[in-house]
C-alpha positions in Angstrom: -61.0 -26.4 32.1 -62.7 -29.4 33.7 -64.6 -30.5 30.5 -61.1 -30.5 28.9 -59.5 -32.6 31.6 -62.4 -35.3 31.2 -62.0 -35.7 27.4 -58.3 -36.1 27.7 -58.8 -38.9 30.3 -61.2 -40.6 28.0 -58.9 -40.1 25.0 -55.9 -41.8 27.0 -58.5 -44.5 28.1 -59.7 -45.3 24.4 -56.2 -45.0 23.2 -55.3 -47.6 25.7 -58.0 -49.8 24.8 -56.8 -49.6 21.1 -53.4 -50.5 21.8 -54.7 -53.7 23.8 -56.7 -54.5 21.2 -53.8 -54.1 18.4 -51.6 -56.2 20.7 -54.1 -59.1 20.9 -54.6 -58.9 17.5 -50.8 -59.1 16.3 -50.2 -61.9 19.0 -53.4 -63.9 17.7 -52.2 -63.3 14.2 -49.0 -65.0 15.0 -50.6 -67.7 17.1 -53.0 -68.7 14.2 -50.3 -68.6 11.5 -48.0 -70.7 13.5 -50.3 -73.2 15.0 -50.3 -75.6 12.1 -46.3 -75.8 12.4 -46.7 -76.4 16.1 -49.1 -79.3 15.6 -52.3 -77.7 16.9 -55.2 -79.9 15.5 -57.3 -78.8 12.7 -54.8 -76.3 11.6 -52.8 -76.5 8.3 -49.3 -75.9 7.3 -47.2 -76.6 4.2 -44.2 -79.3 4.6 -40.8 -78.8 4.0 -41.3 -80.1 0.5 -44.1 -78.0 -0.5 -47.2 -80.2 0.4 -50.4 -78.9 1.9 -50.8 -80.7 5.3 -53.5 -80.8 8.0 -53.1 -81.6 11.4 -55.6 -83.9 13.1 -55.7 -85.2 16.8 -53.2 -87.9 16.4 -51.0 -86.7 13.6 -51.3 -85.1 10.2 -52.1 -85.8 6.7 -50.8 -84.4 3.5 -52.4 -84.5 0.5 -51.8 -83.8 -2.4 -48.1 -84.3 -2.4 -45.2 -82.9 -4.4 -42.7 -84.7 -6.2 -40.0 -84.0 -3.5 -42.2 -85.2 -0.6 -43.2 -88.6 -2.4 -39.4 -89.0 -3.1 -38.7 -88.0 0.7 -41.4 -90.4 2.3 -41.1 -93.0 -0.3 -37.0 -93.1 0.3 -36.5 -92.9 -3.7 -35.1 -90.6 -6.5 -37.3 -90.0 -9.4 -36.7 -88.2 -12.7 -37.9 -84.3 -12.4 -40.5 -84.9 -14.9 -42.3 -87.4 -12.9 -45.9 -86.3 -12.4 -47.7 -87.2 -9.0 -51.5 -87.8 -9.2 -53.6 -88.6 -6.5 -51.1 -88.8 -3.5 -51.6 -89.0 0.2 -49.4 -89.0 3.4 -50.6 -89.9 6.8 -48.4 -89.6 9.9 -49.5 -90.7 13.3 -47.3 -93.1 15.4 -46.9 -94.9 12.0 -46.8 -93.6 8.5 -48.6 -94.4 5.6 -47.8 -93.2 1.7 -50.1 -93.7 -1.2 -49.3 -92.2 -4.5 -50.0 -92.7 -8.3 -47.3 -91.3 -10.5 -46.7 -91.0 -14.1 -43.5 -91.1 -15.8 -42.8 -89.6 -19.3 -41.2 -92.2 -21.9 -38.1 -90.2 -22.0 -37.6 -90.7 -18.3 -39.2 -94.2 -18.0 -36.2 -96.5 -18.0 -34.2 -94.2 -15.4 -37.6 -94.4 -13.2 -37.6 -98.2 -13.4 -33.9 -98.3 -12.2 -34.5 -96.1 -9.5 -37.8 -98.0 -8.2 -35.9 -101.3 -8.4 -32.7 -99.9 -6.8 -35.0 -98.7 -3.8 -37.7 -101.3 -3.4 -36.0 -104.5 -5.1 -36.5 -106.6 -7.9 -39.9 -107.6 -9.6 -41.8 -110.5 -8.4 -44.0 -113.0 -9.9 -47.3 -113.6 -8.8 -47.1 -110.6 -6.3 -50.0 -108.7 -5.7 -49.5 -105.0 -7.1 -51.3 -101.8 -5.8 -51.6 -100.9 -9.7 -54.4 -101.5 -11.9 -52.6 -103.2 -14.8 -55.4 -103.3 -17.4 -54.1 -101.9 -20.7 -50.3 -101.9 -19.4 -47.3 -104.0 -20.5 -44.2 -105.0 -18.6 -46.0 -105.0 -15.4 -43.7 -105.2 -12.4 -44.7 -105.6 -8.7 -41.8 -105.2 -6.0 -43.5 -106.0 -2.5 -42.2 -106.9 1.0 -45.7 -108.0 2.4 -44.3 -109.5 5.5 -41.5 -106.7 5.9 -38.6 -109.0 5.2 -35.9 -107.6 2.6 -34.4 -109.5 0.0 -31.5 -110.4 2.4 -33.8 -111.5 5.0 -33.5 -108.6 7.3 -36.6 -106.8 8.7 -37.3 -103.6 7.3 -38.8 -100.6 9.2 -41.5 -100.6 6.2 -43.8 -102.6 4.3 -44.2 -101.8 0.5 -46.1 -102.5 -2.5 -44.9 -100.8 -5.8 -46.2 -101.7 -8.9 -45.1 -100.4 -12.5 -46.3 -100.5 -16.1 -45.9 -99.0 -19.3 -48.6 -97.6 -21.3 -49.0 -97.9 -25.4 -47.2 -94.1 -25.5 -44.3 -95.4 -23.4 -45.3 -93.6 -20.2 -44.6 -95.3 -16.8 -47.3 -95.5 -14.4 -46.2 -96.1 -10.7 -48.5 -96.9 -7.8 -46.8 -97.0 -4.5 -48.1 -97.8 -1.1 -45.4 -97.7 1.8 -46.2 -98.1 5.3 -44.3 -98.2 8.6 -43.9 -102.0 10.2 
């Protein structure tokens, strides 16, 4: 009878240890899965618009970006058939968006109109973030000193370049930063 009591006690102790380990594993799993959203450095998360982001010590970086995030961070609407190439968004106490986009011929005119609505008219002799070799109808929309066309200071500094390829595809390079 004494042996039975001893093994019962050992069973209860082992069962308790197993329950504690299970509890720690569940809590640890929840913490790790949520750490990126909470801003814990070096943990990843998915942005509200579907881009993969990683926290660092001073903020976070998202790359590559979805079209929805380019539109959100760039404060512009673009046609749905726009494809996003190389793209990065960095957020610290400031932000920086760099994106390369391509818009098919069918939507190129609509995209140009939206970009001009968001960033202003084309400017002659302005520096463009776009490599213009092999492109026609090149356009650069910039505000390097942060001033808008009406003379008011903007909260962002941008350089947006566009150009058409031979096949009619609109190529866009965006560089938008906070001031």
